[in-house]
TORLUM-313111 format. One record per residue (C-alpha): z, y, x negated. Coordinates in steps of 0.5 Angstrom, whole numbers, padded with zeros to 4 digits, always signed. Example, Ala and Ser with C-alpha at 12.3 -4.5 7.8 and 13.67 -1.06 7.14 Angstrom:
2
+0016-0009-0025 +0014-0002-0027 
END
This chain:
929
-0142+0014+0155 -0147+0019+0159 -0145+0015+0165 -0138+0016+0165 -0138+0024+0163 -0143+0025+0168 -0138+0022+0173 -0132+0026+0170 -0136+0032+0171 -0138+0031+0178 -0131+0029+0180 -0128+0035+0177 -0133+0040+0181 -0132+0036+0187 -0124+0037+0187 -0125+0044+0185 -0129+0045+0192 -0124+0041+0196 -0118+0046+0193 -0120+0050+0200 -0117+0045+0204 -0110+0045+0200 -0103+0046+0204 -0102+0053+0201 -0109+0055+0203 -0109+0052+0210 -0102+0055+0211 -0104+0062+0210 -0110+0062+0214 -0106+0059+0220 -0100+0064+0219 -0106+0070+0219 -0109+0067+0225 -0102+0068+0229 -0099+0061+0228 -0091+0063+0228 -0087+0060+0221 -0083+0056+0226 -0088+0053+0229 -0092+0051+0223 -0085+0049+0219 -0084+0044+0225 -0091+0041+0226 -0091+0039+0218 -0084+0036+0218 -0085+0032+0225 -0092+0030+0222 -0092+0022+0222 -0099+0020+0219 -0100+0013+0216 -0105+0011+0211 -0106+0003+0212 -0110+0000+0206 -0114-0006+0208 -0117-0012+0204 -0124-0011+0207 -0129-0014+0202 -0133-0008+0200 -0130-0007+0193 -0135-0010+0188 -0131-0008+0182 -0127-0013+0179 -0120-0010+0178 -0120-0011+0170 -0126-0006+0170 -0122-0001+0175 -0117-0001+0170 -0122+0001+0164 -0125+0006+0168 -0118+0009+0170 -0117+0009+0162 -0123+0012+0161 -0122+0018+0166 -0115+0019+0163 -0118+0020+0156 -0124+0024+0158 -0119+0028+0162 -0114+0029+0155 -0121+0031+0151 -0121+0037+0155 -0114+0040+0152 -0116+0046+0148 -0110+0045+0143 -0113+0038+0141 -0114+0039+0133 -0120+0036+0129 -0117+0029+0127 -0114+0028+0134 -0120+0029+0138 -0124+0024+0133 -0118+0019+0134 -0120+0020+0142 -0127+0019+0141 -0125+0013+0137 -0121+0011+0143 -0127+0012+0148 -0132+0008+0144 -0127+0002+0144 -0126+0003+0151 -0133+0003+0153 -0135-0003+0148 -0129-0007+0151 -0132-0005+0158 -0139-0007+0156 -0137-0014+0153 -0133-0016+0160 -0136-0020+0165 -0137-0016+0171 -0137-0021+0176 -0132-0025+0179 -0132-0032+0178 -0128-0034+0184 -0126-0032+0191 -0119-0028+0191 -0114-0031+0195 -0110-0026+0200 -0104-0026+0195 -0109-0023+0190 -0111-0018+0195 -0104-0016+0196 -0103-0015+0189 -0109-0011+0188 -0106-0006+0194 -0099-0006+0190 -0103-0004+0184 -0105+0002+0187 -0098+0004+0189 -0096+0003+0182 -0101+0006+0178 -0103+0012+0183 -0099+0013+0189 -0092+0012+0185 -0094+0019+0181 -0098+0022+0187 -0093+0022+0193 -0088+0026+0189 -0093+0031+0187 -0096+0032+0194 -0089+0033+0197 -0088+0038+0192 -0094+0042+0194 -0092+0041+0201 -0085+0044+0200 -0087+0050+0196 -0093+0052+0201 -0088+0051+0206 -0083+0055+0203 -0088+0061+0201 -0090+0061+0208 -0084+0060+0212 -0078+0061+0208 -0076+0054+0208 -0078+0048+0204 -0079+0041+0206 -0073+0037+0207 -0072+0032+0201 -0072+0026+0206 -0078+0028+0210 -0085+0025+0209 -0091+0027+0213 -0095+0021+0210 -0093+0014+0209 -0097+0007+0207 -0098+0001+0211 -0102-0005+0209 -0106-0011+0212 -0107-0015+0205 -0104-0021+0207 -0103-0020+0214 -0110-0020+0217 -0111-0027+0219 -0117-0025+0224 -0122-0030+0222 -0119-0031+0216 -0116-0038+0215 -0113-0037+0208 -0108-0032+0211 -0102-0036+0213 -0095-0035+0215 -0093-0037+0208 -0098-0032+0205 -0095-0027+0209 -0088-0029+0208 -0089-0029+0200 -0093-0022+0200 -0087-0019+0204 -0082-0021+0198 -0087-0019+0193 -0087-0012+0195 -0080-0012+0196 -0079-0015+0189 -0084-0010+0186 -0080-0004+0190 -0074-0006+0187 -0077-0007+0180 -0080+0000+0180 -0074+0003+0183 -0070+0000+0177 -0075+0004+0172 -0073+0010+0175 -0066+0009+0175 -0066+0008+0168 -0070+0014+0166 -0065+0018+0171 -0059+0015+0168 -0061+0018+0161 -0062+0025+0164 -0056+0026+0168 -0051+0026+0163 -0046+0032+0166 -0039+0031+0168 -0038+0036+0173 -0039+0033+0180 -0036+0034+0187 -0030+0031+0189 -0033+0026+0193 -0038+0023+0188 -0032+0023+0183 -0028+0019+0188 -0034+0014+0189 -0035+0013+0181 -0027+0012+0180 -0028+0007+0186 -0033+0003+0182 -0029+0003+0176 -0023+0001+0180 -0027-0005+0183 -0030-0007+0176 -0023-0007+0173 -0020-0011+0178 -0025-0016+0177 -0022-0017+0170 -0028-0014+0166 -0032-0007+0166 -0039-0008+0168 -0040-0001+0167 -0048-0001+0165 -0050+0001+0158 -0054+0007+0157 -0062+0005+0156 -0067+0009+0154 -0072+0010+0159 -0078+0005+0157 -0083+0007+0162 -0083+0014+0165 -0087+0014+0172 -0086+0022+0173 -0090+0024+0167 -0095+0029+0168 -0102+0027+0170 -0105+0029+0164 -0102+0023+0160 -0105+0016+0160 -0102+0010+0163 -0102+0003+0161 -0107-0001+0165 -0102-0007+0166 -0098-0007+0172 -0092-0011+0174 -0096-0013+0180 -0102-0017+0175 -0097-0018+0170 -0090-0020+0173 -0089-0025+0167 -0090-0019+0162 -0085-0015+0166 -0080-0020+0167 -0080-0022+0160 -0079-0015+0158 -0073-0015+0162 -0070-0021+0159 -0071-0018+0152 -0066-0012+0154 -0059-0013+0156 -0061-0014+0163 -0055-0014+0168 -0050-0012+0162 -0051-0019+0159 -0056-0022+0154 -0060-0026+0157 -0064-0031+0154 -0065-0036+0159 -0072-0035+0162 -0075-0039+0167 -0082-0039+0171 -0083-0037+0178 -0089-0039+0181 -0092-0036+0188 -0097-0039+0192 -0104-0036+0192 -0107-0042+0195 -0107-0041+0202 -0111-0047+0204 -0105-0052+0201 -0100-0048+0204 -0100-0052+0211 -0096-0048+0217 -0091-0047+0211 -0086-0043+0215 -0080-0046+0211 -0078-0044+0204 -0083-0045+0198 -0081-0050+0193 -0083-0049+0186 -0088-0054+0186 -0091-0051+0192 -0092-0044+0190 -0096-0045+0184 -0100-0039+0182 -0097-0033+0182 -0095-0033+0174 -0089-0029+0173 -0083-0031+0170 -0076-0028+0171 -0070-0027+0167 -0065-0032+0171 -0058-0034+0169 -0054-0041+0170 -0050-0041+0176 -0044-0042+0172 -0045-0035+0168 -0043-0031+0174 -0036-0034+0174 -0034-0033+0166 -0032-0027+0162 -0037-0023+0158 -0039-0025+0151 -0036-0021+0145 -0043-0018+0143 -0043-0015+0150 -0036-0012+0150 -0038-0009+0143 -0044-0006+0146 -0041-0004+0153 -0033-0003+0152 -0029-0002+0158 -0027+0005+0160 -0021+0006+0156 -0025+0006+0150 -0030+0011+0152 -0030+0018+0149 -0033+0021+0156 -0033+0020+0163 -0040+0021+0166 -0040+0020+0174 -0047+0020+0175 -0048+0015+0170 -0043+0011+0173 -0046+0011+0180 -0053+0010+0178 -0051+0004+0174 -0048+0002+0180 -0054+0003+0184 -0058-0001+0178 -0054-0007+0179 -0055-0007+0186 -0062-0007+0185 -0062-0012+0180 -0059-0017+0185 -0064-0015+0190 -0069-0017+0185 -0066-0023+0183 -0065-0025+0190 -0072-0024+0192 -0074-0029+0186 -0069-0034+0188 -0072-0034+0195 -0079-0035+0193 -0077-0040+0188 -0073-0044+0194 -0067-0043+0191 -0061-0043+0196 -0058-0036+0195 -0052-0033+0199 -0050-0026+0196 -0045-0022+0200 -0050-0016+0203 -0046-0011+0199 -0049-0013+0193 -0056-0012+0194 -0060-0007+0198 -0063-0009+0205 -0066-0002+0207 -0068+0005+0204 -0062+0008+0208 -0057+0004+0204 -0061+0006+0197 -0061+0013+0199 -0054+0014+0201 -0051+0014+0193 -0058+0018+0191 -0056+0024+0196 -0049+0024+0194 -0051+0025+0187 -0056+0031+0190 -0051+0034+0194 -0046+0034+0188 -0051+0037+0184 -0052+0043+0189 -0045+0044+0190 -0044+0045+0182 -0049+0050+0182 -0054+0045+0178 -0060+0046+0183 -0065+0046+0178 -0063+0039+0176 -0062+0036+0183 -0069+0039+0184 -0072+0035+0178 -0073+0027+0177 -0067+0026+0182 -0071+0029+0188 -0077+0026+0186 -0074+0019+0187 -0071+0021+0194 -0078+0023+0196 -0080+0016+0193 -0075+0012+0197 -0076+0016+0203 -0084+0015+0203 -0084+0007+0200 -0077+0005+0203 -0075-0002+0200 -0082-0005+0202 -0087+0000+0199 -0092-0001+0205 -0090-0004+0211 -0095-0010+0213 -0099-0010+0219 -0100-0017+0222 -0107-0018+0226 -0110-0024+0230 -0115-0025+0235 -0113-0025+0242 -0117-0032+0243 -0112-0035+0239 -0106-0033+0243 -0109-0035+0249 -0110-0042+0246 -0103-0042+0244 -0101-0041+0251 -0105-0046+0253 -0102-0051+0249 -0095-0049+0252 -0097-0049+0259 -0100-0055+0259 -0094-0059+0255 -0090-0056+0261 -0095-0058+0266 -0096-0051+0269 -0103-0052+0268 -0108-0048+0263 -0106-0041+0262 -0113-0039+0260 -0116-0041+0267 -0111-0037+0271 -0114-0030+0273 -0111-0024+0270 -0106-0022+0276 -0103-0030+0275 -0103-0029+0268 -0099-0022+0268 -0094-0025+0273 -0092-0031+0269 -0092-0027+0263 -0087-0021+0266 -0083-0027+0269 -0082-0030+0262 -0081-0023+0259 -0075-0022+0263 -0072-0029+0262 -0067-0030+0257 -0069-0037+0255 -0074-0039+0250 -0080-0042+0253 -0083-0046+0247 -0079-0053+0247 -0077-0055+0240 -0080-0062+0240 -0087-0059+0242 -0093-0062+0239 -0099-0058+0238 -0105-0057+0234 -0105-0054+0227 -0108-0048+0229 -0103-0047+0234 -0098-0049+0230 -0100-0043+0225 -0100-0038+0230 -0093-0040+0232 -0090-0040+0225 -0093-0033+0224 -0089-0031+0230 -0083-0034+0227 -0084-0031+0220 -0084-0024+0224 -0078-0026+0227 -0075-0027+0220 -0077-0021+0217 -0077-0016+0222 -0079-0009+0223 -0076-0007+0216 -0082-0011+0212 -0087-0011+0218 -0091-0006+0221 -0095-0007+0228 -0098-0013+0231 -0105-0011+0232 -0109-0015+0237 -0117-0015+0235 -0122-0016+0241 -0116-0014+0246 -0119-0013+0253 -0114-0014+0258 -0107-0012+0259 -0105-0020+0259 -0107-0020+0251 -0101-0015+0250 -0096-0018+0254 -0098-0025+0251 -0096-0023+0244 -0090-0019+0247 -0088-0026+0250 -0089-0030+0243 -0085-0025+0239 -0079-0026+0244 -0079-0033+0244 -0080-0034+0237 -0074-0029+0236 -0070-0033+0241 -0071-0039+0237 -0070-0036+0230 -0063-0033+0232 -0061-0039+0235 -0062-0043+0229 -0059-0037+0224 -0053-0036+0229 -0054-0029+0229 -0059-0024+0232 -0066-0023+0228 -0066-0017+0224 -0069-0010+0227 -0073-0009+0233 -0079-0013+0235 -0086-0011+0232 -0090-0006+0236 -0096-0009+0239 -0102-0005+0238 -0109-0007+0242 -0115-0006+0238 -0121-0004+0243 -0127-0006+0239 -0134-0007+0243 -0137-0002+0247 -0135-0006+0253 -0128-0006+0251 -0128+0001+0249 -0130+0003+0256 -0124-0001+0259 -0119+0002+0254 -0116+0007+0259 -0115+0002+0265 -0112-0003+0260 -0107+0002+0258 -0106+0005+0265 -0105-0003+0268 -0099-0004+0262 -0096+0002+0263 -0095+0001+0271 -0091-0005+0269 -0084-0003+0269 -0082-0008+0264 -0087-0006+0259 -0086+0002+0260 -0078+0001+0259 -0080-0004+0253 -0084+0002+0250 -0079+0007+0251 -0073+0003+0248 -0076-0001+0243 -0082+0004+0240 -0079+0011+0242 -0083+0012+0248 -0089+0011+0243 -0096+0007+0245 -0100+0006+0239 -0108+0004+0241 -0113+0002+0235 -0120+0004+0236 -0125+0000+0232 -0131+0003+0229 -0135-0003+0226 -0136-0008+0232 -0138-0002+0236 -0143+0000+0231 -0146-0006+0230 -0146-0008+0238 -0150-0001+0240 -0151+0003+0234 -0148+0009+0231 -0149+0014+0236 -0147+0010+0242 -0141+0008+0238 -0139+0015+0236 -0139+0017+0243 -0136+0011+0247 -0130+0012+0242 -0129+0019+0243 -0129+0018+0251 -0124+0012+0250 -0119+0016+0246 -0120+0022+0251 -0118+0016+0257 -0113+0013+0253 -0109+0020+0252 -0110+0022+0259 -0107+0015+0261 -0101+0016+0257 -0100+0023+0259 -0100+0020+0266 -0094+0016+0265 -0090+0021+0260 -0091+0016+0254 -0093+0019+0247 -0099+0016+0244 -0101+0015+0237 -0109+0013+0236 -0110+0008+0230 -0117+0009+0227 -0120+0003+0224 -0125+0007+0220 -0129+0003+0214 -0132+0007+0208 -0139+0007+0210 -0142+0012+0216 -0144+0006+0220 -0137+0003+0220 -0134+0010+0222 -0133+0013+0215 -0135+0020+0212 -0130+0025+0210 -0123+0025+0212 -0123+0032+0214 -0129+0032+0218 -0127+0026+0222 -0120+0028+0224 -0123+0035+0226 -0128+0032+0230 -0123+0028+0234 -0122+0030+0242 -0117+0035+0243 -0110+0032+0244 -0111+0026+0241 -0108+0028+0234 -0101+0031+0236 -0098+0030+0230 -0099+0023+0229 -0105+0019+0226 -0106+0012+0223 -0112+0010+0219 -0115+0005+0215 -0117+0006+0208 -0122+0000+0206 -0125-0003+0200 -0128+0001+0195 -0125+0007+0199 -0118+0006+0197 -0120+0006+0189 -0124+0012+0190 -0119+0016+0194 -0113+0014+0191 -0115+0010+0184 -0113+0017+0180 -0106+0020+0182 -0110+0027+0182 -0115+0025+0187 -0109+0022+0191 -0106+0028+0191 -0112+0032+0194 -0113+0026+0199 -0106+0027+0202 -0106+0034+0202 -0113+0033+0206 -0110+0029+0211 -0104+0033+0212 -0108+0040+0213 -0113+0036+0218 -0108+0033+0222 -0104+0040+0222 -0110+0044+0224 -0112+0038+0230 -0105+0039+0232 -0104+0046+0233 -0111+0049+0233 -0115+0043+0237 -0122+0042+0236 -0126+0045+0242 -0128+0040+0248 -0135+0040+0250 -0137+0047+0253 -0139+0044+0260 -0141+0038+0264 -0148+0039+0262 -0146+0037+0255 -0143+0031+0257 -0150+0029+0261 -0154+0030+0255 -0149+0026+0251 -0150+0020+0256 -0158+0021+0256 -0158+0021+0248 -0153+0015+0248 -0157+0011+0253 -0164+0011+0250 -0161+0010+0243 -0157+0004+0245 -0163+0001+0248 -0168+0002+0242 -0162+0000+0237 -0161-0007+0241 -0169-0008+0243 -0170-0008+0235 -0163-0012+0233 -0162-0017+0238 -0168-0017+0243 -0174-0017+0237 -0175-0024+0235 -0178-0023+0228 -0172-0018+0227 -0167-0024+0224 -0172-0027+0219 -0174-0020+0217 -0167-0018+0216 -0166-0024+0212 -0172-0023+0208 -0172-0016+0206 -0164-0016+0204 -0160-0020+0200 -0155-0022+0206 -0155-0029+0204 -0154-0028+0197 -0148-0023+0198 -0143-0029+0199 -0143-0031+0192 -0140-0024+0190 -0133-0027+0191 -0131-0020+0193 -0126-0022+0199 -0122-0028+0201 -0125-0027+0208 -0131-0031+0211 -0137-0027+0212 -0138-0029+0219 -0133-0030+0225 -0136-0037+0227 -0141-0042+0224 -0147-0038+0227 -0153-0035+0224 -0154-0030+0229 -0153-0022+0228 -0148-0023+0233 -0143-0027+0229 -0144-0023+0223 -0139-0019+0221 -0140-0011+0220 -0139-0011+0213 -0144-0015+0210 -0149-0013+0216 -0148-0006+0213 -0147-0008+0206 -0154-0012+0206 -0158-0006+0208 -0154-0001+0204 -0157-0005+0198 -0164-0004+0200 -0163+0004+0201 -0165+0004+0208 -0158+0004+0211 -0161+0002+0218 -0155+0001+0222 -0152+0008+0221 -0159+0011+0224 -0163+0006+0228 -0164+0009+0235 -0161+0016+0234 -0168+0019+0233 -0171+0016+0239 -0165+0019+0243 -0166+0026+0240 -0173+0025+0242 -0172+0023+0249 -0167+0029+0250 -0172+0034+0247 -0177+0032+0251 -0173+0033+0257 -0172+0040+0255 -0165+0040+0252 -0167+0043+0245 -0164+0049+0245 -0158+0046+0248 -0157+0041+0243 -0158+0046+0238 -0152+0050+0241 -0148+0043+0241 -0149+0043+0234 -0146+0050+0233 -0140+0050+0237 -0138+0043+0238 -0134+0040+0232 -0135+0033+0235 -0143+0033+0235 -0144+0037+0229 -0140+0032+0225 -0144+0026+0228 -0151+0030+0226 -0148+0032+0219 -0146+0025+0218 -0153+0022+0220 -0156+0027+0215 -0152+0025+0210 -0154+0018+0211 -0162+0020+0211 -0161+0024+0205 -0158+0018+0201 -0164+0013+0203 -0170+0012+0200 -0176+0010+0204 -0181+0009+0198 -0175+0004+0195 -0175+0001+0202 -0182+0000+0203 -0182-0004+0196 -0177-0009+0198 -0182-0010+0204 -0188-0011+0200 -0185-0016+0195 -0180-0020+0199 -0182-0020+0207 -0188-0025+0210 -0194-0021+0212 -0193-0023+0219 -0187-0019+0219 -0189-0013+0215 -0191-0009+0221 -0184-0009+0223 -0182-0006+0217 -0187+0000+0218 -0185+0001+0225 -0177+0002+0222 -0180+0007+0217 -0183+0011+0222 -0177+0011+0226 -0173+0013+0220 -0178+0019+0220 -0177+0021+0227 -0170+0021+0226 -0170+0025+0220 -0175+0030+0224 -0170+0031+0230 -0164+0031+0226 -0167+0037+0222 -0169+0040+0229 -0162+0040+0232 -0158+0042+0225 -0163+0048+0224 -0164+0046+0217 -0171+0046+0213 -0169+0040+0208 -0164+0034+0208 -0157+0036+0205 -0159+0044+0205 -0152+0045+0207 -0149+0040+0202 -0151+0042+0195 -0145+0038+0192 -0148+0032+0195 -0155+0034+0193 -0153+0034+0186 -0149+0028+0186 -0156+0024+0189 -0160+0027+0184 -0156+0025+0178 -0155+0018+0180 -0163+0017+0182 -0165+0016+0174 -0160+0010+0174 -0161+0007+0181 -0168+0007+0182 -0169+0002+0176 -0164-0002+0179 -0167-0003+0186 -0174-0005+0182 -0170-0010+0178 -0166-0013+0184 -0173-0014+0188 -0176-0018+0182 -0170-0022+0181 -0170-0024+0189 -0177-0026+0189 -0176-0030+0183 -0169-0033+0185 -0172-0035+0192 -0177-0039+0189 -0171-0042+0184 -0165-0042+0188 -0161-0046+0183 -0162-0041+0177 -0155-0039+0175 -0158-0034+0170 -0162-0030+0176 -0156-0031+0180 -0152-0027+0176 -0157-0022+0174 -0158-0021+0182 -0150-0020+0183 -0150-0015+0177 -0155-0011+0181 -0152-0011+0187 -0145-0008+0184 -0150-0003+0181 -0153-0001+0187 -0146-0001+0191 -0143+0004+0185 -0149+0008+0186 -0149+0009+0193 -0142+0010+0193 -0140+0006+0199 -0142-0001+0201 -0139-0004+0208 
END
């Protein structure tokens, strides 16, 4: 219990501190500093921020435990109410005891690896449990602050922030993510969107009982009634009392069961109501695959048997029921309009909306079941614009009748949700490694007797790709025979063509290094769309997906600007960007592999320069740019406070647009509670606003850049001399950390290595950092930095470094994040791991690394001017001190368990105990990978 109360108090203190970054506070400061109200208003309204939730395997807590933590947080929050009586407080304490008892008696470990569909459901759970409430509240805050400081509120359909997802779309190194999985996840998101909107419409219909309305709305309502009467019956929906109110205040608790995890319960609940105006007792089970390994290429429609595993049931009607009149029982409950004592136009219109949403949901269920469905497009919603139209009509009607206060209530919140989440909640990005596309083109060119694509030089590749992109015929013959891996790539592009940009976001190419990597994807997209449209007899929906190169390694980051210049110099590509992507080039930069490749400091500097170069390249061709930041939760993978990170970007790189990933445990930490989510969304908005209108300062002089180059060079050399060139390091790493045992955590569907190799090079960045975090050494985040700073000081740059820290936001952020990592580390704990687990012949390496740690701490404090670590971060100091009494004993236990387990590898009890300590340390350190 003490643990939860402590967590709750610390969270409250943290949120109090963060209030300084609220929209009201920042807008006020900007107006006072000379920003005009007009510029402020336009900058906020034109913001385009997208937060992309990923399934990177760093969330160690089971979702069941996350639910229980949320429930406890809600109860603790409720306990703060001053109006609680003695009896109510006693009941609340009993509820807390029950929740904690249930938590203690629940298995902490995942016994099976999650599937990609499981991961997608977890992401959708965040939307339902938190973001669904947080988004309208956040937008109200933005609107109120804008009105206060500019005189104009935020337009109802304007949303500065949207959400994306990689869950079910990220196939880079994950063979479990197939074309069929991507398709199923997209339809699952659409099903859930329709389900959430139905709940909101039910509540809204109950509220909007007025009969005064505009002529336009009245005409629309009568048209609906007339159409229903012409069908021979009145299908005016009955009024249902709202079952679940998703717009309740944050103080109320929320049922931990979500429609994502309990679709069976959700749909069974709907079957018990008079769904669709009819009493439905026919309930069938729909199963959607969570077993990607058995799905094959799977671009076809799934059958009921092949899609087992989703476990949700749906209310279904026999086909004949759609052609018969309503039952006598239905007519008693739902009389026709001539028998009704009143006329409620808003309820009629919203009832019509509800009917179309129910049909939308039913159609998705039939698609997932593999049942042929041929609905008239007018019967269901395909995109958010169709749903917004009647809602805006209701809003405008209320405003014209003087009911602004009603229009600005639940209806406004629903309009804001539709504008933000659309009909898919989160658009799904696709990601694949560039080599897979080359292998696919190899198979195609060899089949066509054109040679081997991957053996051509870059100019020949570009000539071939541009020629084919300008052509109007498909490249891939329907009869082509290819390997299973190539077929999966082709199937993915077919699914992308079928779903279109209304469901899907970007196609991200990892390990991109050449212009041909981007054009290869454009060609495969174009070819798939031609083939699919030919089969359908109509054009594919929407536009092609925007193609986003991801530059990850230091080498690729250094060449990023040149690649973009080469692309934009190609007339076809430049025109395509203008016509298809509104003149916007998106480029992703990766923090993980660059850090593992060369160390954190070198990676940070190369990322800074790459962004400068990409922005300059796009500016040369008159093309706008959006930078997509692949940040992880830990400092070693680009993590850290959002506000600091955005404020330290190169000037001109954040011009009102930004995409950023939120990964693993950080998704739950930042967006798991509605209150916290609102604050995080405000922080994104204000940070991007400041970076746009008041960009951070660049390096004051070329000398500062030269100093950075010197630090980076020495830092990289020292880092690589230890990690890649020291023959003892790999074995030392395996002995001193629980890296080998992390695979048993079952925290992600993705393998821990890109290829079957035991070297550091093919180990993914997440387990690399996760393992070092467990030992409290966090080596990847600081190794090499001390050597670089020492070399700079030896050259006489001490005063220069201190000036850089005071005046250059980028450098200050880099040093502050390193200081934060050093403060969270513990040399005595790290030394204990060495003494117990490492062979005597390799313990000297451990002492050398601890000396490097001390040197890093010395020079970081010298540059920052601080006497002690965390001197400028009191909240972090309190947080660390509050966790040490729990964290230190868990580390000591883990060392002993590792010692015993390595002598008894088949001991399941020891294995379980180890995994529990891994969970505990990860929670105590607050990030993992």
